[in-house]
MIROVO-585543 format. One record per residue (C-alpha): x, y, z; residue in three letters. Coordinates in nm, 3 decimals. Example, Ala and Ser with C-alpha at 12.3 -4.5 7.8 and 13.67 -1.06 7.14 Angstrom:
% MIROVO-585543
<site><px>1.230</px><py>-0.450</py><pz>0.780</pz><aa>ala</aa></site>
<site><px>1.367</px><py>-0.106</py><pz>0.714</pz><aa>ser</aa></site>
//
This chain:
% MIROVO-585543
<site><px>-1.651</px><py>-0.990</py><pz>0.248</pz><aa>met</aa></site>
<site><px>-1.520</px><py>-0.810</py><pz>-0.058</pz><aa>thr</aa></site>
<site><px>-1.752</px><py>-0.668</py><pz>-0.318</pz><aa>thr</aa></site>
<site><px>-1.612</px><py>-0.671</py><pz>-0.669</pz><aa>ile</aa></site>
<site><px>-1.764</px><py>-0.417</py><pz>-0.906</pz><aa>lys</aa></site>
<site><px>-1.779</px><py>-0.483</py><pz>-1.275</pz><aa>gln</aa></site>
<site><px>-1.582</px><py>-0.255</py><pz>-1.505</pz><aa>gly</aa></site>
<site><px>-1.299</px><py>-0.165</py><pz>-1.268</pz><aa>ile</aa></site>
<site><px>-0.966</px><py>-0.208</py><pz>-1.439</pz><aa>lys</aa></site>
<site><px>-0.651</px><py>-0.324</py><pz>-1.266</pz><aa>ser</aa></site>
<site><px>-0.458</px><py>0.001</py><pz>-1.335</pz><aa>pro</aa></site>
<site><px>-0.739</px><py>0.199</py><pz>-1.167</pz><aa>asp</aa></site>
<site><px>-0.714</px><py>-0.014</py><pz>-0.855</pz><aa>val</aa></site>
<site><px>-0.335</px><py>0.009</py><pz>-0.852</pz><aa>lys</aa></site>
<site><px>-0.351</px><py>0.388</py><pz>-0.886</pz><aa>arg</aa></site>
<site><px>-0.598</px><py>0.413</py><pz>-0.599</pz><aa>glu</aa></site>
<site><px>-0.385</px><py>0.189</py><pz>-0.376</pz><aa>val</aa></site>
<site><px>-0.078</px><py>0.400</py><pz>-0.460</pz><aa>arg</aa></site>
<site><px>-0.269</px><py>0.719</py><pz>-0.367</pz><aa>asp</aa></site>
<site><px>-0.386</px><py>0.568</py><pz>-0.037</pz><aa>ile</aa></site>
<site><px>-0.033</px><py>0.456</py><pz>0.051</pz><aa>arg</aa></site>
<site><px>0.108</px><py>0.799</py><pz>-0.033</pz><aa>glu</aa></site>
<site><px>-0.151</px><py>0.967</py><pz>0.188</pz><aa>thr</aa></site>
<site><px>-0.079</px><py>0.725</py><pz>0.473</pz><aa>ala</aa></site>
<site><px>0.293</px><py>0.798</py><pz>0.440</pz><aa>arg</aa></site>
<site><px>0.226</px><py>1.172</py><pz>0.464</pz><aa>lys</aa></site>
<site><px>0.006</px><py>1.126</py><pz>0.771</pz><aa>ile</aa></site>
<site><px>0.262</px><py>0.906</py><pz>0.946</pz><aa>ala</aa></site>
<site><px>0.555</px><py>1.133</py><pz>0.854</pz><aa>ala</aa></site>
<site><px>0.560</px><py>1.299</py><pz>1.195</pz><aa>ser</aa></site>
<site><px>0.385</px><py>1.295</py><pz>1.530</pz><aa>lys</aa></site>
<site><px>0.236</px><py>1.635</py><pz>1.450</pz><aa>glu</aa></site>
<site><px>0.065</px><py>1.521</py><pz>1.129</pz><aa>thr</aa></site>
<site><px>-0.051</px><py>1.195</py><pz>1.287</pz><aa>ala</aa></site>
<site><px>-0.201</px><py>1.382</py><pz>1.584</pz><aa>arg</aa></site>
<site><px>-0.368</px><py>1.635</py><pz>1.351</pz><aa>arg</aa></site>
<site><px>-0.524</px><py>1.347</py><pz>1.154</pz><aa>phe</aa></site>
<site><px>-0.651</px><py>1.172</py><pz>1.467</pz><aa>leu</aa></site>
<site><px>-0.803</px><py>1.498</py><pz>1.595</pz><aa>val</aa></site>
<site><px>-0.978</px><py>1.546</py><pz>1.259</pz><aa>ser</aa></site>
<site><px>-1.125</px><py>1.194</py><pz>1.277</pz><aa>thr</aa></site>
<site><px>-1.253</px><py>1.255</py><pz>1.630</pz><aa>gly</aa></site>
<site><px>-1.037</px><py>0.991</py><pz>1.797</pz><aa>met</aa></site>
<site><px>-0.830</px><py>1.252</py><pz>1.979</pz><aa>tyr</aa></site>
<site><px>-0.950</px><py>1.552</py><pz>2.175</pz><aa>ser</aa></site>
<site><px>-0.849</px><py>1.905</py><pz>2.080</pz><aa>ala</aa></site>
<site><px>-0.560</px><py>1.894</py><pz>2.328</pz><aa>asn</aa></site>
<site><px>-0.415</px><py>1.579</py><pz>2.168</pz><aa>gly</aa></site>
<site><px>-0.533</px><py>1.314</py><pz>2.413</pz><aa>gln</aa></site>
<site><px>-0.705</px><py>0.995</py><pz>2.302</pz><aa>ile</aa></site>
<site><px>-1.074</px><py>0.998</py><pz>2.389</pz><aa>lys</aa></site>
<site><px>-1.190</px><py>0.748</py><pz>2.657</pz><aa>pro</aa></site>
<site><px>-1.415</px><py>0.553</py><pz>2.419</pz><aa>gln</aa></site>
<site><px>-1.109</px><py>0.458</py><pz>2.208</pz><aa>tyr</aa></site>
<site><px>-0.892</px><py>0.334</py><pz>2.496</pz><aa>arg</aa></site>
//
């Protein structure tokens, strides 16, 4: 279910979506950056292997 807040303007939402997409592009730019992101979220171990609870 989506919650719509009052007072949010369309350009604000578009800017936020653009920022999120840009960040996702940077993360997915290479295996190294993707692995670094997954380690920072806790989905991967320090040696770059996916943790058992996420398999």
